N, C-alpha and C positions, 0 to 999 in steps of 0.2 A: 563802555561808556564812550570813549574816544571814537569807536567805530560808528556809534549813532550820531555823534556830533558831526563827524565827517560826512555822513550820508545827508545830514540836514543841510549842511553848508553847500554840498556839490549838487544836490537835487534841482536847485534853481538853474544852476549853469547847464546841467544835462537837459532839462526841459527846454530852456532858451535856444540851445544850439541844435535842438531836435536829434540828439544822439540816438534815441531808441526810435525805430520805425515802427509803424503799426499798419497791419493790413485790414484791421477791422474798421468799418464804417460806422461811426456813432451818429445817430440822428439828432438833429438839432431841435431841441424842445423850446418852444417859446412859452416861458411861464406867464401865468395870468397874475398880475399883481392885485392883491386885495385892496379894494379902496378903503378909505377912511369912512366908517359909517357909525361914527359914535353918536351923531346927532339924528334923532328920529322925529318925524312929525306924525300926527294922528289923523287919520280920515274917518270922520264920523258921519255915517248913514243914520238920521234920526229915525228912532223907534225900530231900528234894525240891528246895526252892529258898529263897531269901531275896530280899526286895525292901525298898527303903528308900522311906518315904513321909513327907510332912509331918506332924510331931508332932501337930497340932491336928486332923488328919482322922480319919476314921471308918473302921473296917475290920470286914468280915464274912467268916467263914470257913465253908464247908460242904463236908463230905466226903460224896461221894455213894455209893450202894451199889456193891459190885463189879459190874464189867462194864457201868457206865453211863458215858455221855458228857455231859459232862466228869467225870472222876473226882475232880477237886478244883476248886473254885471259890473265888476270893478277890475280894471287891468292895471298893474303896477310893473314897471320896468326901470332898470337902471340905464337904459339908453333911449334917447328920443325915439318916439314911434317911426318918425321919418327915416332914421337910421337904420332901423330894422328891415324895412322893405321886404322884397321877396328873394328867393335864392338861398345862398349859404348864409347861415346865421354866424354872426361874430361869436367867437369862443368865450368872450367875457359877458355874453348876453345872460341876464337873469330875468324872467317873465313870470309874474304870478297872476293868475286869474281867480277872482272870487265871485262866486255866483249862488244865488238862493234857488234851491230845486224844491218842487212841490212833492216830496216824497219823505218817508220816515228815514232816520239814521239806518235802521236795520236793512231796509230795502236798498238804500244807496251802497252799503258795505257789500251786500250780496251781488249787486250789479257789477260793482268794481271788481271783485274777486272773479266772477264769471267772465267778465270781458277779457281780463288779462289771462285767464286760462285758455280762452278761445283764440286769442292773438299770439302767434308765434313770434312776433317782432318785439313784444313788450313782455317783461316778466316782473312780478313782484319779488324783490329780493328780500325784503323784511317787511313785518307790519305788526300792528298791535293796537290794542285799546288804550286811550290815555284820557285826561281830563284837561281841558283848556278853559280858563276863566269860570271854573266850577261847572262847565258843562261836559257831558259825556262826549267822546270824540274817537275817531279811528285814524291812525296814520299808517301810510303805506310808502316804501321806497320803490320806485320804478326804474328799471333799466331798459332801455330800448335802443334801437338802431340809431335813431337821431339825437339821442343824448339821454340824461337822466331826469327824473322828476320827483318831487316829494308831493304826496297828496294827503291832505287833512280833511276830514269830513267832521262836521260838528253839529250836533243837535240844535235846532233852531225852532223852538216852539214845539208843538205836539206832532205836526205832520210835515214839517220842512227840514231840509239839511242845507247847511252852507258847505259848499265845496271850495276848498283853497288848494289850487295846485301850482306849483312853482317849477319851471323848466330851466335847466342849466345844462352846461357842456362838461363832459368828463375831463375836459383840460381846465376846468375852473372849479377845483375843490374848495377854494376859498368861499364860494357861494354858500356852502351848506350852513355855516353858522349864521349867516345873514338870513337865509331863508328860514331857519328854525326859529330865530328871534321874531321874525314877521309873523309866522303861523302862530307862535305861542302868545303873541300880543293880541290876537283876535279876542273880542268880547261881544257876545250876543246879548241883545236887550229883550229877548223873548223867553 
């Protein structure tokens, strides 16, 4: 017991005066701090869908001309679009794209699995069928050279699928619960 007490008392002194030398180089890891996302707002696209996102985030909505794919596109980011720019992406960036595609859920799932099998730079690390807002859905976790993503496909009417894909950096594991909450808040009106 006295030995433990002595070690506890001397350890700060030893560390302070750098008595131990180390030849190992330890990389400095800059942690990404999770932001407070307790408040959410809801984006509502009438007669289509709604989704909740952190109140301080940014949203862009584009309606494409008839007979184009996707016919609706919503982009949600935690950084101002002007700060994203080109080049290297900030490690704390979380970007979510939501789009309506003119194909069945089954066709969309097949395309996702096939494209990832063909692409050596991206691999599906896990996937499964789920239900979101009472609708049949599919979720895949994808790991790639440029980062990670979570993809959710939701049945939207008889012949359409909503694709929700969120991109984040490996350096930002705090993004995962925020992304899951955003994806799980989706509600289809069809």
